[in-house]
N, C-alpha and C positions, 0 to 999 in steps of 0.2 A: 235769712240774711239781716245783717245788722248795718245800720247806717253809721258810717264812721267820719264822713266829712261832708260839709255843705260848702259850696264856693259860688261866688258870683263873678261872672265873666266880665272882666274890665277892658276898657280900650286897649290897654298895653298887652293884653292877651290875644289880640286880633291880628290876623295875618292880611296879606294883600288881597285875599278873596273873601274878606269881611267875615271869616269864621274863625273860632278859636284855634290857635296853633295846636296841632296834633302833639307836638313835643311837651307843651304845657299840660296837656291832658295826661300824657304819659307820666310826666313828673308828678302830678297830683295823685295818680294811682299808686305809683311807686312809694311816695312818701306816706300816703294814708294806710296802705296795706302794710308797710314796713312798721309803722307805729303800733298797728293792730297786732302783727305778729310778735312785736316786742312785749306788748301787754299780755297776750296769751301765754308766752314762753316765760315771762318774768325775767327778761334780760333785754338790755339795749343793744347786745351783740348778735343782731340778726342781719345777714347780708342777702341781698337779692342775687340769685344765680340763674334764673330763668324767667322770662316772660313769654307766654304763648303768642300765637298770632293775635293781631289787633286788626279788627275791621270796624272802620267808623261808619256807623249806620244813619246817623243824623247829625247835622251840623249844630254847632253851638254859636250863638250871636252874642254881641254885647248886651249885658243886662240879665242874660239867661242865668238861672240859678241851676247849678248842677250838683247832684249828690252822688256820692261813692258808697256802694253798699258791698259788703264783704262776708263771705262765709268760709268756714274751714272745709276744704276738700278732703285732705288727708294729712296725717302725720307720718313721717318717716323716722328713721332713727334719730338723725340730727336735722331733719328737714321739715318744713311745714309748707303745704301747698294750699293756697287760698284761691277762691273764685271771686273776681271782682267785676262789678257792674257799675258803670256810670251812667246815670239817668238825668236827663233835662226835666226839671220841674216847672210846670205851669202854675203860677201863684193864684190865677183867676179860677182854675178848675180843679186844682190838685192832681190832675193827671201827669204821669211821667212817661217819657219816651226813652228807650235805651239809646244811648249814644255810642257806647263801646262796651265790650265785655271781654274778659280774658282770665286765663289762670296765671298765677305768679307764684314762684317758689323761692323760699327763704331757707337759709342754713344758719343754725347756731354756730358761732364760732368763739374760740379763745382769744387771748390777747395776741397771739401770733397769727390769727386768721385761719387756724386749723379747725375743722368741723369737731364739734363735740356733741354728744347725745342730748336729747330733750327728755327730761326725766318722765317717768311713768306718772308721777304725782301731778305734773302739768297736764298730761294727756288725760288722765282720769278726772282731774277737776273740770277740765273743758267739757267732757262727756257729761258729767253730773250736772253742770250749769245748763248745758243745752237741754238735757232731759227735764230739768225741773223748771227752768226759767224760759227756754226757747232761745237763748243767746249766750254767748261764751263770755261776754264781759258784763259785770255788774257795777252799777253805781253804788258805791258805799257811803252812807251818810252818817 
């Protein structure tokens, strides 16, 4: 799994029960996985079409650092399904607890919003990078 986002829970993220709003976490998942999907598929035209069940396992409090990790679960013809995991990170111990996890599916679309295929080049490049480097995105310097 690749780390794609790190976020600090702020006062404005907290609800009446002193926990981070679930919708804020959901938005963070959608935004960070969407950006990852766009990078993997070489296009900004990826739309979310499905998010599987979300079960909140641990609360997030003000000041907590959360990290979003993502991995490719599968490529379809025009779709990409990702597994996403949000973890709460303890800066003192380095330990992480899973807050939530889910599968999220994106579809590559054209200008009109119609599905279009993800190229075999993209799929093969991802597989090659994963085999060689253990991750799908590489920092180019």
